[in-house]
A tleap script that builds the chain and sets N, CA, C and O, in Angstrom:
source leaprc.protein.ff14SB
mol = sequence {
  NMET THR LEU VAL SER PHE LEU MET ARG VAL
  ARG LYS PRO PHE ILE ILE THR PHE VAL VAL
  LEU LEU GLN PRO LEU CYS LEU TYR ASP PHE
  ILE LEU LEU SER LYS ASP MET ILE TYR GLY
  ASP SER SER GLY LEU TYR LEU LYS PRO LEU
  PRO ARG TYR GLY PHE MET ARG VAL PRO GLU
  ASN ALA PHE THR LEU LYS CTYR
}
set mol.1.N position { 122.400 -89.111 107.269 }
set mol.1.CA position { 122.345 -87.721 107.671 }
set mol.1.C position { 121.059 -87.111 107.105 }
set mol.1.O position { 120.768 -87.229 105.915 }
set mol.2.N position { 120.322 -86.479 107.962 }
set mol.2.CA position { 119.076 -85.868 107.513 }
set mol.2.C position { 119.353 -84.468 106.975 }
set mol.2.O position { 120.421 -83.896 107.192 }
set mol.3.N position { 118.381 -83.948 106.285 }
set mol.3.CA position { 118.504 -82.618 105.704 }
set mol.3.C position { 118.628 -81.545 106.783 }
set mol.3.O position { 119.376 -80.581 106.623 }
set mol.4.N position { 117.904 -81.714 107.862 }
set mol.4.CA position { 117.934 -80.734 108.946 }
set mol.4.C position { 119.318 -80.686 109.595 }
set mol.4.O position { 119.842 -79.600 109.841 }
set mol.5.N position { 119.905 -81.824 109.871 }
set mol.5.CA position { 121.232 -81.830 110.491 }
set mol.5.C position { 122.278 -81.260 109.538 }
set mol.5.O position { 123.218 -80.596 109.975 }
set mol.6.N position { 122.123 -81.513 108.248 }
set mol.6.CA position { 123.043 -80.936 107.261 }
set mol.6.C position { 122.944 -79.410 107.254 }
set mol.6.O position { 123.962 -78.718 107.235 }
set mol.7.N position { 121.719 -78.891 107.268 }
set mol.7.CA position { 121.534 -77.443 107.257 }
set mol.7.C position { 122.046 -76.795 108.540 }
set mol.7.O position { 122.587 -75.690 108.503 }
set mol.8.N position { 121.882 -77.462 109.654 }
set mol.8.CA position { 122.383 -76.926 110.917 }
set mol.8.C position { 123.909 -76.877 110.924 }
set mol.8.O position { 124.503 -75.989 111.535 }
set mol.9.N position { 124.537 -77.827 110.245 }
set mol.9.CA position { 125.990 -77.891 110.220 }
set mol.9.C position { 126.596 -76.838 109.299 }
set mol.9.O position { 127.653 -76.288 109.610 }
set mol.10.N position { 125.954 -76.550 108.183 }
set mol.10.CA position { 126.525 -75.616 107.205 }
set mol.10.C position { 125.944 -74.206 107.335 }
set mol.10.O position { 126.268 -73.337 106.526 }
set mol.11.N position { 125.112 -73.968 108.313 }
set mol.11.CA position { 124.460 -72.666 108.443 }
set mol.11.C position { 125.468 -71.539 108.677 }
set mol.11.O position { 125.441 -70.533 107.969 }
set mol.12.N position { 126.340 -71.693 109.646 }
set mol.12.CA position { 127.279 -70.616 109.973 }
set mol.12.C position { 128.277 -70.362 108.832 }
set mol.12.O position { 128.489 -69.200 108.488 }
set mol.13.N position { 128.894 -71.375 108.232 }
set mol.13.CA position { 129.792 -71.089 107.098 }
set mol.13.C position { 129.054 -70.454 105.917 }
set mol.13.O position { 129.620 -69.618 105.213 }
set mol.14.N position { 127.810 -70.840 105.697 }
set mol.14.CA position { 127.043 -70.251 104.605 }
set mol.14.C position { 126.782 -68.772 104.853 }
set mol.14.O position { 126.912 -67.959 103.938 }
set mol.15.N position { 126.418 -68.418 106.068 }
set mol.15.CA position { 126.150 -67.023 106.395 }
set mol.15.C position { 127.419 -66.191 106.270 }
set mol.15.O position { 127.378 -65.080 105.741 }
set mol.16.N position { 128.542 -66.709 106.748 }
set mol.16.CA position { 129.808 -65.982 106.649 }
set mol.16.C position { 130.192 -65.788 105.188 }
set mol.16.O position { 130.607 -64.694 104.805 }
set mol.17.N position { 130.063 -66.814 104.374 }
set mol.17.CA position { 130.378 -66.711 102.947 }
set mol.17.C position { 129.459 -65.705 102.260 }
set mol.17.O position { 129.912 -64.913 101.434 }
set mol.18.N position { 128.197 -65.733 102.591 }
set mol.18.CA position { 127.227 -64.823 101.999 }
set mol.18.C position { 127.561 -63.370 102.332 }
set mol.18.O position { 127.501 -62.504 101.459 }
set mol.19.N position { 127.910 -63.101 103.582 }
set mol.19.CA position { 128.243 -61.740 104.005 }
set mol.19.C position { 129.524 -61.266 103.327 }
set mol.19.O position { 129.598 -60.117 102.893 }
set mol.20.N position { 130.526 -62.123 103.230 }
set mol.20.CA position { 131.794 -61.752 102.590 }
set mol.20.C position { 131.583 -61.462 101.107 }
set mol.20.O position { 132.205 -60.547 100.569 }
set mol.21.N position { 130.729 -62.212 100.445 }
set mol.21.CA position { 130.479 -61.988 99.025 }
set mol.21.C position { 129.693 -60.704 98.771 }
set mol.21.O position { 129.793 -60.133 97.685 }
set mol.22.N position { 128.919 -60.242 99.740 }
set mol.22.CA position { 128.147 -59.009 99.564 }
set mol.22.C position { 128.964 -57.750 99.826 }
set mol.22.O position { 128.523 -56.660 99.460 }
set mol.23.N position { 130.130 -57.859 100.442 }
set mol.23.CA position { 130.911 -56.680 100.775 }
set mol.23.C position { 131.305 -55.840 99.559 }
set mol.23.O position { 131.168 -54.619 99.621 }
set mol.24.N position { 131.789 -56.426 98.449 }
set mol.24.CA position { 132.130 -55.586 97.288 }
set mol.24.C position { 130.913 -54.842 96.723 }
set mol.24.O position { 131.043 -53.703 96.276 }
set mol.25.N position { 129.759 -55.461 96.739 }
set mol.25.CA position { 128.553 -54.801 96.257 }
set mol.25.C position { 128.185 -53.628 97.155 }
set mol.25.O position { 127.797 -52.569 96.661 }
set mol.26.N position { 128.298 -53.800 98.444 }
set mol.26.CA position { 128.018 -52.700 99.382 }
set mol.26.C position { 129.024 -51.567 99.210 }
set mol.26.O position { 128.646 -50.396 99.253 }
set mol.27.N position { 130.278 -51.894 99.019 }
set mol.27.CA position { 131.303 -50.880 98.820 }
set mol.27.C position { 131.061 -50.112 97.525 }
set mol.27.O position { 131.223 -48.892 97.492 }
set mol.28.N position { 130.680 -50.805 96.467 }
set mol.28.CA position { 130.379 -50.173 95.176 }
set mol.28.C position { 129.226 -49.178 95.326 }
set mol.28.O position { 129.312 -48.058 94.824 }
set mol.29.N position { 128.158 -49.571 96.005 }
set mol.29.CA position { 127.022 -48.675 96.221 }
set mol.29.C position { 127.414 -47.489 97.102 }
set mol.29.O position { 126.982 -46.363 96.856 }
set mol.30.N position { 128.222 -47.735 98.117 }
set mol.30.CA position { 128.673 -46.661 98.994 }
set mol.30.C position { 129.469 -45.622 98.220 }
set mol.30.O position { 129.277 -44.422 98.416 }
set mol.31.N position { 130.359 -46.071 97.343 }
set mol.31.CA position { 131.170 -45.141 96.549 }
set mol.31.C position { 130.284 -44.339 95.598 }
set mol.31.O position { 130.460 -43.128 95.463 }
set mol.32.N position { 129.339 -44.999 94.943 }
set mol.32.CA position { 128.465 -44.284 94.015 }
set mol.32.C position { 127.600 -43.255 94.728 }
set mol.32.O position { 127.445 -42.135 94.240 }
set mol.33.N position { 127.036 -43.616 95.872 }
set mol.33.CA position { 126.213 -42.662 96.605 }
set mol.33.C position { 127.046 -41.502 97.151 }
set mol.33.O position { 126.569 -40.368 97.192 }
set mol.34.N position { 128.268 -41.768 97.565 }
set mol.34.CA position { 129.137 -40.705 98.049 }
set mol.34.C position { 129.482 -39.736 96.928 }
set mol.34.O position { 129.447 -38.520 97.118 }
set mol.35.N position { 129.821 -40.283 95.745 }
set mol.35.CA position { 130.113 -39.413 94.606 }
set mol.35.C position { 128.904 -38.576 94.227 }
set mol.35.O position { 129.035 -37.400 93.887 }
set mol.36.N position { 127.732 -39.180 94.287 }
set mol.36.CA position { 126.520 -38.462 93.917 }
set mol.36.C position { 126.234 -37.327 94.894 }
set mol.36.O position { 125.817 -36.245 94.480 }
set mol.37.N position { 126.453 -37.563 96.185 }
set mol.37.CA position { 126.191 -36.509 97.166 }
set mol.37.C position { 127.229 -35.394 97.094 }
set mol.37.O position { 126.888 -34.226 97.280 }
set mol.38.N position { 128.485 -35.731 96.829 }
set mol.38.CA position { 129.539 -34.718 96.828 }
set mol.38.C position { 129.556 -33.935 95.519 }
set mol.38.O position { 129.584 -32.704 95.533 }
set mol.39.N position { 129.540 -34.641 94.385 }
set mol.39.CA position { 129.686 -33.981 93.089 }
set mol.39.C position { 128.359 -33.701 92.386 }
set mol.39.O position { 128.298 -32.837 91.510 }
set mol.40.N position { 127.311 -34.409 92.751 }
set mol.40.CA position { 126.021 -34.224 92.094 }
set mol.40.C position { 126.016 -34.703 90.657 }
set mol.40.O position { 125.333 -34.123 89.813 }
set mol.41.N position { 126.776 -35.763 90.362 }
set mol.41.CA position { 126.922 -36.228 88.983 }
set mol.41.C position { 125.943 -37.335 88.598 }
set mol.41.O position { 126.137 -37.992 87.576 }
set mol.42.N position { 124.913 -37.552 89.380 }
set mol.42.CA position { 123.880 -38.572 89.125 }
set mol.42.C position { 124.446 -39.985 89.040 }
set mol.42.O position { 123.858 -40.838 88.376 }
set mol.43.N position { 125.558 -40.248 89.688 }
set mol.43.CA position { 126.115 -41.593 89.669 }
set mol.43.C position { 125.304 -42.545 90.544 }
set mol.43.O position { 125.508 -43.757 90.476 }
set mol.44.N position { 124.393 -42.028 91.360 }
set mol.44.CA position { 123.527 -42.882 92.165 }
set mol.44.C position { 122.529 -43.667 91.331 }
set mol.44.O position { 121.900 -44.601 91.830 }
set mol.45.N position { 122.381 -43.297 90.067 }
set mol.45.CA position { 121.465 -44.031 89.190 }
set mol.45.C position { 122.042 -45.374 88.752 }
set mol.45.O position { 121.329 -46.186 88.162 }
set mol.46.N position { 123.318 -45.620 89.029 }
set mol.46.CA position { 123.965 -46.870 88.620 }
set mol.46.C position { 124.092 -47.872 89.766 }
set mol.46.O position { 124.911 -48.789 89.697 }
set mol.47.N position { 123.296 -47.706 90.808 }
set mol.47.CA position { 123.351 -48.623 91.947 }
set mol.47.C position { 122.928 -50.022 91.539 }
set mol.47.O position { 122.134 -50.203 90.616 }
set mol.48.N position { 123.469 -51.006 92.240 }
set mol.48.CA position { 123.078 -52.402 92.046 }
set mol.48.C position { 122.628 -52.948 93.381 }
set mol.48.O position { 123.491 -53.057 94.252 }
set mol.49.N position { 121.448 -53.287 93.638 }
set mol.49.CA position { 120.200 -53.090 92.896 }
set mol.49.C position { 119.669 -51.673 93.109 }
set mol.49.O position { 120.014 -51.010 94.087 }
set mol.50.N position { 118.846 -51.231 92.201 }
set mol.50.CA position { 118.256 -49.904 92.307 }
set mol.50.C position { 117.249 -49.865 93.452 }
set mol.50.O position { 116.628 -50.882 93.760 }
set mol.51.N position { 117.081 -48.711 94.084 }
set mol.51.CA position { 116.073 -48.602 95.137 }
set mol.51.C position { 114.661 -48.740 94.574 }
set mol.51.O position { 114.428 -48.492 93.391 }
set mol.52.N position { 113.746 -49.129 95.411 }
set mol.52.CA position { 112.363 -49.330 94.968 }
set mol.52.C position { 111.765 -48.037 94.421 }
set mol.52.O position { 111.114 -48.042 93.376 }
set mol.53.N position { 111.984 -46.953 95.116 }
set mol.53.CA position { 111.502 -45.654 94.667 }
set mol.53.C position { 112.708 -44.855 94.206 }
set mol.53.O position { 113.717 -44.796 94.909 }
set mol.54.N position { 112.618 -44.248 93.049 }
set mol.54.CA position { 113.758 -43.541 92.469 }
set mol.54.C position { 114.202 -42.344 93.298 }
set mol.54.O position { 113.593 -42.002 94.312 }
set mol.55.N position { 115.264 -41.727 92.844 }
set mol.55.CA position { 115.820 -40.571 93.540 }
set mol.55.C position { 114.986 -39.336 93.221 }
set mol.55.O position { 114.514 -39.161 92.098 }
set mol.56.N position { 114.813 -38.489 94.221 }
set mol.56.CA position { 114.123 -37.227 94.007 }
set mol.56.C position { 115.177 -36.130 94.015 }
set mol.56.O position { 115.805 -35.867 95.041 }
set mol.57.N position { 115.363 -35.508 92.890 }
set mol.57.CA position { 116.353 -34.445 92.762 }
set mol.57.C position { 115.706 -33.096 93.076 }
set mol.57.O position { 114.521 -32.893 92.812 }
set mol.58.N position { 116.474 -32.197 93.629 }
set mol.58.CA position { 116.001 -30.839 93.877 }
set mol.58.C position { 116.005 -30.115 92.535 }
set mol.58.O position { 117.035 -30.070 91.862 }
set mol.59.N position { 114.866 -29.547 92.139 }
set mol.59.CA position { 114.830 -28.887 90.830 }
set mol.59.C position { 115.698 -27.625 90.816 }
set mol.59.O position { 115.833 -26.929 91.822 }
set mol.60.N position { 116.269 -27.358 89.663 }
set mol.60.CA position { 117.101 -26.167 89.527 }
set mol.60.C position { 116.208 -24.979 89.187 }
set mol.60.O position { 115.618 -24.912 88.108 }
set mol.61.N position { 116.124 -24.069 90.107 }
set mol.61.CA position { 115.410 -22.818 89.847 }
set mol.61.C position { 116.207 -21.687 90.489 }
set mol.61.O position { 117.281 -21.928 91.041 }
set mol.62.N position { 115.710 -20.487 90.425 }
set mol.62.CA position { 116.465 -19.332 90.919 }
set mol.62.C position { 116.784 -19.453 92.401 }
set mol.62.O position { 117.877 -19.083 92.830 }
set mol.63.N position { 115.845 -19.965 93.185 }
set mol.63.CA position { 116.071 -20.075 94.621 }
set mol.63.C position { 117.135 -21.116 94.961 }
set mol.63.O position { 118.001 -20.867 95.799 }
set mol.64.N position { 117.074 -22.272 94.320 }
set mol.64.CA position { 118.058 -23.322 94.648 }
set mol.64.C position { 119.433 -23.004 94.081 }
set mol.64.O position { 120.439 -23.392 94.675 }
set mol.65.N position { 119.506 -22.316 92.959 }
set mol.65.CA position { 120.809 -21.953 92.405 }
set mol.65.C position { 121.483 -20.876 93.246 }
set mol.65.O position { 122.708 -20.753 93.241 }
set mol.66.N position { 120.678 -20.094 93.970 }
set mol.66.CA position { 121.223 -19.062 94.835 }
set mol.66.C position { 122.070 -19.677 95.950 }
set mol.66.O position { 123.064 -19.092 96.379 }
set mol.67.N position { 121.666 -20.865 96.415 }
set mol.67.CA position { 122.379 -21.537 97.487 }
set mol.67.C position { 123.196 -22.668 96.948 }
set mol.67.O position { 123.873 -23.359 97.709 }
savepdb mol mol.pdb
quit
């Protein structure tokens, strides 16, 4: 059996396993981002993996506190 035929045979099960294993990580990030948007508790800083560019928060000043 050659390496190419082996990879062709296990490609679909590998992709399915990979996607299933990533689901809890996606759910964890979704929950953290949802909490951060609703409550504003900065829980988005605990994402796994962190985004390349950090979060930009709206500064607290008189105008933003008014709304």
